[in-house]
C-alpha positions in Angstrom: 0.0 0.0 0.0 2.8 2.4 1.0 4.7 1.6 -2.2 1.7 2.3 -4.2 1.1 5.7 -2.6 4.8 6.5 -3.1 4.5 5.5 -6.7 1.4 7.7 -7.2 3.2 10.7 -5.5 6.3 10.2 -7.7 4.1 9.9 -10.8 2.3 13.2 -9.8 5.6 15.1 -9.3 7.0 13.7 -12.5 3.8 14.7 -14.4 3.9 18.2 -12.8 7.5 18.7 -13.7 6.9 17.4 -17.2 3.9 19.6 -17.5 5.8 22.7 -16.4 8.7 21.9 -18.7 6.3 21.4 -21.5 4.5 24.7 -20.8 7.9 26.5 -20.5 9.1 24.9 -23.8 5.9 26.0 -25.4 6.3 29.6 -24.2 9.9 29.6 -25.3 8.8 28.4 -28.7 6.1 31.1 -28.8 8.7 33.8 -27.8 11.1 32.6 -30.5 8.4 32.5 -33.1 7.3 36.1 -32.2 11.0 37.2 -32.4 11.6 35.8 -35.9 8.3 37.2 -37.0 9.7 40.6 -35.8 7.0 41.0 -33.2 9.6 42.1 -30.8 7.2 43.5 -28.1 5.4 40.2 -27.9 8.6 38.3 -27.8 10.1 40.5 -25.1 7.0 40.0 -23.0 7.2 36.2 -23.3 11.0 36.2 -22.4 10.3 38.5 -19.5 7.8 36.1 -18.1 10.2 33.2 -18.6 13.0 35.1 -16.8 10.8 35.5 -13.7 10.6 31.7 -13.4 14.3 31.1 -14.1 16.6 34.2 -13.9 19.6 32.1 -14.8 18.4 30.6 -18.1 21.0 31.8 -20.6 18.6 31.3 -23.6 16.0 33.5 -22.0 18.5 36.2 -21.2 19.8 36.1 -24.7 16.3 36.3 -26.1 15.7 39.4 -24.0 19.0 40.9 -25.2 18.2 40.2 -28.8 14.7 41.7 -28.5 16.1 44.9 -26.9 18.8 45.2 -29.6 16.2 44.8 -32.3 14.1 47.5 -30.7 17.2 49.8 -30.7 17.4 49.7 -26.9 21.2 49.3 -27.1 21.9 50.3 -23.5 19.7 47.6 -21.9 20.8 45.0 -24.6 24.4 45.7 -23.7 23.7 45.0 -20.0 22.2 41.6 -20.8 24.9 40.7 -23.3 27.5 41.7 -20.6 25.9 39.3 -18.1 26.0 36.4 -20.7 29.6 37.1 -21.5 30.6 36.4 -17.9 28.7 33.0 -17.9 29.5 31.6 -21.3 32.1 29.1 -22.3 34.7 30.9 -24.5 35.3 27.9 -26.6 31.7 27.5 -27.9 29.9 29.1 -30.8 27.5 30.6 -28.3 30.4 32.7 -26.9 31.2 33.8 -30.4 27.7 35.0 -31.0 27.3 36.7 -27.6 30.6 38.6 -28.0 29.7 39.7 -31.4 26.3 41.0 -30.4 27.9 42.6 -27.3 30.3 44.5 -29.5 27.5 45.6 -31.8 25.5 47.0 -28.9 28.6 48.9 -27.6 29.4 50.2 -31.1 25.9 51.5 -31.5 26.5 53.6 -28.4 29.9 54.8 -29.8 31.7 52.9 -27.1 34.4 52.1 -29.6 37.1 50.9 -27.2 34.8 48.5 -25.4 33.4 47.3 -28.8 36.9 46.7 -30.1 37.6 44.4 -27.1 34.4 42.4 -27.7 35.1 41.9 -31.4 38.7 40.8 -30.6 37.2 38.2 -28.2 35.1 37.0 -31.2 38.3 36.5 -33.2 39.9 34.7 -30.3 37.0 32.2 -30.4 36.9 32.0 -34.2 39.8 33.4 -36.2 37.8 33.1 -39.4 35.0 35.5 -38.3 35.2 38.0 -41.2 32.5 40.4 -39.9 34.3 40.7 -36.6 37.7 41.4 -38.4 36.0 44.0 -40.6 34.5 45.6 -37.5 37.9 45.7 -35.8 39.4 47.5 -38.8 36.6 50.0 -38.8 36.8 50.6 -35.1 40.5 51.1 -35.2 40.1 53.8 -37.9 37.3 55.4 -35.9 39.4 55.4 -32.8 42.3 56.9 -34.7 40.0 59.5 -36.2 38.6 60.2 -32.8 42.1 60.6 -31.5 43.0 63.0 -34.2 39.8 64.9 -33.6 40.6 65.1 -29.9 44.1 66.4 -30.7 42.6 68.9 -33.1 40.1 69.9 -30.5 42.8 70.2 -27.8 45.0 72.2 -30.3 42.0 74.5 -31.0 41.3 74.7 -27.3 44.9 75.7 -26.6 44.9 78.3 -29.4 41.6 79.7 -28.1 43.1 79.7 -24.6 46.1 81.6 -25.9 43.9 84.0 -27.8 41.7 84.5 -24.8 44.8 85.1 -22.7 46.2 87.6 -25.3 42.8 89.3 -25.5 42.7 89.4 -21.7 46.1 91.0 -21.5 45.2 93.5 -24.1 42.0 94.2 -22.3 43.9 94.6 -19.1 46.3 97.0 -20.7 43.5 98.9 -22.3 41.8 99.1 -18.9 45.0 100.4 -17.3 45.4 102.9 -20.1 41.8 104.0 -19.7 42.2 104.3 -15.9 45.4 106.3 -16.5 43.7 108.6 -19.0 40.8 109.0 -16.6 43.1 109.9 -13.8 45.0 112.3 -16.0 41.7 113.9 -17.1 40.6 114.2 -13.6 43.8 115.9 -12.6 43.6 118.2 -15.6 40.0 119.0 -14.7 41.0 119.6 -11.1 43.8 121.9 -12.3 41.4 123.8 -14.5 38.9 124.1 -11.6 41.7 125.3 -9.3 42.8 127.8 -11.9 39.3 129.0 -12.4 38.9 129.2 -8.6 42.2 131.3 -8.3 41.0 133.5 -11.2 37.7 134.0 -9.5 39.4 134.7 -6.2 41.6 137.3 -7.9 38.6 138.8 -9.6 36.7 138.9 -6.3 39.8 140.4 -4.6 40.1 143.0 -7.3 36.4 143.9 -7.1 36.7 144.0 -3.3 39.7 146.4 -3.6 37.8 148.5 -6.2 34.8 148.7 -3.9 37.1 149.7 -1.0 38.7 152.3 -3.3 35.3 153.6 -4.3 34.3 153.8 -0.7 37.5 155.7 0.1 36.9 158.4 -2.5 33.7 159.7 -1.0 35.4 159.5 2.4 38.3 161.5 1.0 35.9 164.0 -0.6 34.0 164.3 2.6 37.2 164.7 4.5 38.3 167.4 2.1 35.0 169.2 2.3 35.1 168.8 6.0 38.6 170.2 6.0 37.5 173.1 3.9 34.6 173.7 6.2 36.9 173.5 9.1 39.2 176.3 7.6 40.6 178.5 10.4 38.3 181.5 11.4 40.0 184.9 11.7 41.0 185.4 15.2 39.6 188.6 16.9 42.1 191.5 17.1 43.3 192.8 20.4 41.2 195.7 21.7 43.9 198.4 21.1 44.3 197.2 17.5 40.5 197.3 17.1 40.4 200.9 18.5 43.2 201.9 16.1 41.5 200.4 13.1 38.3 202.0 14.1 40.0 205.4 14.4 41.6 204.8 11.0 38.3 204.0 9.5 36.7 207.1 10.9 39.6 209.2 9.6 39.3 207.6 6.2 35.6 208.3 6.2 36.2 212.0 7.1 38.9 212.2 4.4 36.4 210.9 1.8 33.8 213.4 2.9 36.3 216.3 2.6 37.4 215.1 -0.8 33.8 214.9 -2.0 33.1 218.4 -0.7 36.1 219.8 -2.4 35.2 218.1 -5.6 31.7 219.5 -5.4 33.0 223.0 -4.9 35.1 222.8 -8.0 32.3 221.6 -10.0 30.1 224.5 -9.0 32.8 226.9 -10.0 33.0 225.3 -13.4 29.3 225.8 -13.9 28.2 222.3 -13.8 24.6 221.6 -14.5 24.2 218.8 -12.1 24.9 218.3 -8.4 25.4 215.2 -6.3 
């Protein structure tokens, strides 16, 4: 009885495993069929479901990488090819194909050095791989061209740097000259202002002196007038001198009267028709 139960259980597990393997094989076939029919989205979805069940299945990983490469998703395809390159036997045709696809994904992203290494690995596996050899020659030319371009770019960069340095030096010199000119102009302007200020001070001083001179003239005139007005008055004569002058005046007056009388008498004698 126990043997029979054990046999039934073994048969059940065997049938389950067989069924799972059959379903997985069917799904792999469906994914491959979709891929070769260029239905890459459908194929990618199938491979992705298969990868969940067995993340280490190299065929599924390669199917995902091939789908991504066909969809021009070279970055993710390179990652999957890189994983496969670490797990593949370098002496098999599978390694040759994985290295080649790995190099193509790298070249599409312009990772020329990495792609060159991948194609060289292809030649190590199969020395008669003509496409890999041709790609190696192309990549070497591209790398040499890139190297020359980098040299040219560096040369241009250095020339631009020198030109910029020269321009900077010229600009610095020009700035210094402008500053010097500005300083000289400021000094010249200051000298002109000082000169104008001195001239103005001289003019103001001259006007001030002229005003003072004009003020002095009326003062001098007033002083002269005052001096004239203050001329010395005749001093009174002594009393004796006054008495003598008074007597002299009376005598002179008497003499004039006598003279007039005498003159009148002479005229009468002459028969004058008039009288004083």
